[in-house]
C-alpha positions as CSV (number, residue, x, y, z in Angstrom):
1,M,-47.4,10.1,45.0
2,K,-46.5,6.5,44.1
3,K,-45.1,7.6,40.8
4,F,-43.0,10.3,42.5
5,A,-41.6,7.7,44.9
6,I,-40.7,5.3,42.1
7,A,-39.0,8.1,40.2
8,A,-37.0,9.1,43.3
9,L,-36.0,5.5,43.9
10,S,-34.9,5.2,40.2
11,L,-32.7,8.3,40.6
12,G,-31.2,6.9,43.8
13,L,-30.3,3.7,42.1
14,L,-28.8,5.5,39.1
15,G,-26.7,7.6,41.5
16,A,-25.4,4.5,43.2
17,L,-24.2,2.9,39.9
18,P,-20.4,3.2,39.4
19,V,-19.2,5.8,37.0
20,A,-17.1,4.5,34.1
21,Q,-13.5,5.6,34.4
22,A,-10.6,5.6,32.0
23,A,-8.5,2.5,32.3
24,S,-4.7,2.3,31.7
25,V,-3.2,0.0,29.1
26,T,0.5,-0.9,29.2
27,V,2.6,-2.1,26.2
28,D,6.2,-3.4,26.4
29,A,8.4,-1.5,23.9
30,G,11.8,-3.2,24.7
31,N,13.8,-1.0,27.1
32,Y,10.8,0.9,28.3
33,L,7.1,0.5,29.1
34,L,4.4,2.8,27.6
35,S,1.1,3.2,29.5
36,Y,-1.8,5.0,27.9
37,E,-5.4,5.8,28.9
38,D,-8.0,4.0,26.9
39,T,-9.6,7.5,26.3
40,F,-6.5,8.5,24.4
41,L,-7.0,8.3,20.6
42,P,-10.1,6.1,21.1
43,G,-10.5,3.4,18.5
44,A,-6.8,3.4,17.5
45,S,-4.9,0.2,16.9
46,V,-1.7,0.0,18.9
47,S,1.4,-1.9,17.8
48,V,5.0,-2.0,18.7
49,A,8.0,-2.6,16.4
50,G,11.7,-1.8,16.9
51,G,11.0,0.1,20.1
52,V,8.5,2.4,18.4
53,V,4.8,2.5,19.5
54,T,2.3,3.3,16.8
55,F,-1.3,4.4,17.3
56,G,-2.8,3.6,13.9
57,G,-6.2,3.7,12.3
58,L,-6.7,7.4,13.0
59,D,-9.0,9.6,10.9
60,Y,-8.1,13.3,11.3
61,S,-8.8,14.7,7.9
62,T,-9.8,18.0,6.3
63,F,-10.2,19.5,2.9
64,A,-10.4,22.9,1.1
65,I,-11.9,23.9,-2.3
66,G,-11.1,27.1,-4.1
67,G,-14.0,29.6,-4.2
68,S,-16.0,27.6,-1.7
69,V,-14.3,26.3,1.5
70,E,-10.9,28.0,1.0
71,T,-9.4,27.2,4.5
72,N,-10.2,24.3,6.8
73,G,-8.6,22.4,9.7
74,T,-9.0,19.8,12.3
75,I,-7.4,19.2,15.7
76,G,-7.3,16.4,18.2
77,S,-6.5,17.5,21.7
78,F,-5.5,15.5,24.8
79,D,-4.1,16.7,28.1
80,S,-3.7,16.0,31.8
81,Y,-5.1,19.3,33.0
82,G,-7.7,19.7,35.8
83,G,-6.5,16.6,37.7
84,K,-6.9,14.2,34.7
85,P,-4.4,11.4,34.4
86,F,-1.5,11.7,31.9
87,P,-2.7,10.4,28.5
88,I,0.7,8.6,28.2
89,V,3.3,7.6,30.8
90,I,6.7,6.2,29.8
91,T,8.8,4.3,32.3
92,A,12.4,3.0,31.6
93,K,13.0,-0.6,32.6
94,T,15.5,-1.5,35.3
95,G,19.0,-0.7,34.1
96,Y,18.0,2.1,31.8
97,T,17.2,5.8,31.9
98,L,15.2,7.8,29.5
99,S,17.3,10.1,27.3
100,G,14.9,11.4,24.6
101,L,12.1,10.6,22.2
102,V,10.9,11.0,18.6
103,E,7.3,11.7,17.8
104,S,5.8,11.7,14.3
105,V,2.4,11.8,12.5
106,A,1.8,10.2,9.1
107,G,-0.9,10.1,6.6
108,D,-1.7,11.1,3.0
109,H,-2.5,14.2,1.0
110,R,-3.7,15.4,-2.4
111,A,-3.5,19.0,-3.6
112,V,-3.9,20.8,-6.9
113,A,-3.7,24.5,-7.7
114,G,-5.8,25.7,-10.6
115,D,-4.4,27.3,-13.8
116,A,-5.3,30.9,-12.9
117,Q,-2.3,33.1,-12.1
118,D,-3.3,33.6,-8.5
119,A,-4.4,30.0,-7.8
120,Q,-2.8,28.3,-4.8
121,A,-3.3,25.1,-2.8
122,G,-1.6,23.6,0.2
123,V,-1.8,21.3,3.2
124,M,0.0,21.1,6.5
125,A,0.1,18.5,9.3
126,G,2.0,18.2,12.6
127,L,1.7,18.1,16.3
128,V,2.4,20.0,19.5
129,S,3.3,18.0,22.5
130,R,4.5,18.9,26.1
131,W,6.2,16.4,28.3
132,V,7.0,16.5,32.1
133,T,8.4,14.3,34.8
134,V,5.6,12.4,36.5
135,N,6.9,12.7,40.1
136,G,8.0,16.3,40.0
137,T,6.0,17.5,37.0
138,D,9.2,19.4,35.9
139,P,8.9,20.4,32.2
140,L,11.1,18.4,29.8
141,G,10.3,20.4,26.7
142,Q,7.9,20.9,23.9
143,N,7.9,19.1,20.5
144,T,6.5,20.9,17.5
145,P,7.2,19.0,14.2
146,Y,5.2,19.9,11.2
147,Q,5.2,19.5,7.4
148,V,3.9,21.9,4.8
149,V,3.2,21.5,1.0
150,S,2.6,24.7,-0.8
151,L,1.6,24.8,-4.5
152,G,1.4,27.6,-7.1
153,A,-0.7,27.8,-10.3
154,G,-0.8,24.6,-12.3
155,Q,1.1,22.5,-9.7
156,S,-0.1,19.3,-8.0
157,S,1.1,17.0,-5.3
158,A,-0.1,13.6,-3.8
159,G,1.2,10.8,-1.7
160,A,2.4,10.0,1.8
161,F,2.7,12.9,4.2
162,N,4.6,12.9,7.6
163,A,6.2,15.1,10.1
164,S,8.7,14.1,12.7
165,G,10.5,15.8,15.6
166,A,12.9,14.8,18.4
167,L,13.1,16.0,22.0
168,A,16.2,15.4,24.1
169,F,16.2,15.2,27.9
170,S,17.4,13.0,30.7
171,S,15.1,11.4,33.3
172,S,15.7,8.5,35.7
173,G,12.0,8.4,36.5
174,P,8.8,8.1,34.5
175,I,7.7,10.9,32.2
176,G,4.2,11.9,31.2
177,L,2.5,13.5,28.2
178,S,1.1,16.7,29.6
179,A,-0.7,17.7,26.4
180,L,-0.9,16.8,22.8
181,D,-2.5,18.5,19.8
182,L,-2.6,16.7,16.4
183,L,-3.1,19.2,13.6
184,A,-4.1,19.0,10.0
185,G,-5.0,21.9,7.7
186,A,-5.8,22.6,4.1
187,G,-6.1,25.7,1.9
188,A,-7.1,26.4,-1.7
189,T,-7.8,29.6,-3.6
190,G,-8.8,30.1,-7.3
191,Q,-11.0,28.1,-9.7
192,G,-10.0,24.5,-9.9
193,S,-7.9,24.5,-6.7
194,A,-8.5,21.8,-4.0
195,A,-6.6,20.2,-1.2
196,Y,-7.1,17.2,1.1
197,V,-5.0,15.8,4.0
198,T,-5.5,13.0,6.5
199,L,-3.5,11.9,9.6
200,S,-3.7,8.1,10.2
201,Q,-0.8,7.4,12.5
202,Y,0.8,8.9,15.6
203,K,4.2,7.3,16.6
204,I,6.5,7.5,19.6
205,G,10.0,6.1,19.8
206,V,11.9,6.5,23.0
207,Q,15.7,6.6,23.4
208,T,17.2,4.9,26.5
209,T,20.6,4.9,28.0
210,A,22.0,1.9,29.9
211,V,23.0,2.5,33.5
212,P,26.2,0.6,34.5
213,E,25.8,-2.1,37.1
214,P,27.3,-1.1,40.5
215,E,30.1,-3.7,40.1
216,V,31.0,-2.3,36.6
217,L,30.9,1.3,37.9
218,A,33.2,0.4,40.8
219,L,35.7,-1.2,38.4
220,V,35.6,1.9,36.2
221,L,36.2,4.2,39.1
222,A,39.0,2.0,40.4
223,G,40.6,2.1,36.9
224,L,40.4,5.9,36.8
225,G,42.1,6.0,40.2
226,V,45.0,3.9,39.0
227,V,45.4,6.0,35.8
228,G,45.4,9.2,38.0
229,L,48.0,7.7,40.3
230,R,50.3,6.8,37.5
231,A,50.0,10.3,36.0
232,R,50.9,11.9,39.3
233,R,54.0,9.6,39.6
234,Q,55.1,10.4,36.1
235,Q,54.8,14.2,36.9
236,K,56.9,13.8,40.0
237,A,59.5,11.8,38.1
C-alpha cells in the first residue's frame, strides 16, 4: 500500500511539472523581422546578410545505387496545422509593407551513370512552401522551386546544387509560413551507377516596399491636383 501511495504521489508530481513548449526567436533582417519557432529546423545555425536569412548546417541527404537501392528520398516537413504556431512569421518594420519573397535550398551532389546503354543516374532537390496572412490566414500563394540533374550512360556530375523560387504578393500585416517541405531525391539504374545529394541550407529573402510618410503623400496628392487643374484650364482655353 505504501509503494502504491509513493507511485501515485510521483505521478502527481510529474503531472504538475510544466510541459516544455516551443519558444519563438526573432532576427532583425533590415526592413523586416523574421520570427521562427525553435522547433523549426532544430540544430540549424541562423545568420542574416543583405536582408537574407539563412538556416545553415542542415543535413537532409539521400543516395541511390544501381542494382541495389535504385530510388531513394528524404523530406523535412514543418507546418502550422492543428493549432500549432506558424514555423515562421515575417513582419515589416514601420514604414514598409511586404511585397514578395525568394526562397532557396542549397547543397551538394555527386552522380555518375554506368557505361551500360540503359544506365541512368540523377538527383533532385527543392521545396514546397505555403504562405498566408497571419491575421486573416488568407492564402498568399505556394512556392515550388526545384532543380534536377539527369544523366545518361557514361555521364557524371558533381558540385554545388541549389533551387530558388520567388513569390509575389502584397501585405501590410505579418505573414506566416503555413507549411514547408524540404525535398531531396536520388535515382540510379544499371551497373556502376550511383547518386548522392544533400541539402545544407534553406534561405529566405523578403522584398519590402516603402510606404510614403503622410506629409509626403499629402504633397504628392496636392501636386496631382495642381496638374489636373492646369490640364482642365488648357482644355477650356
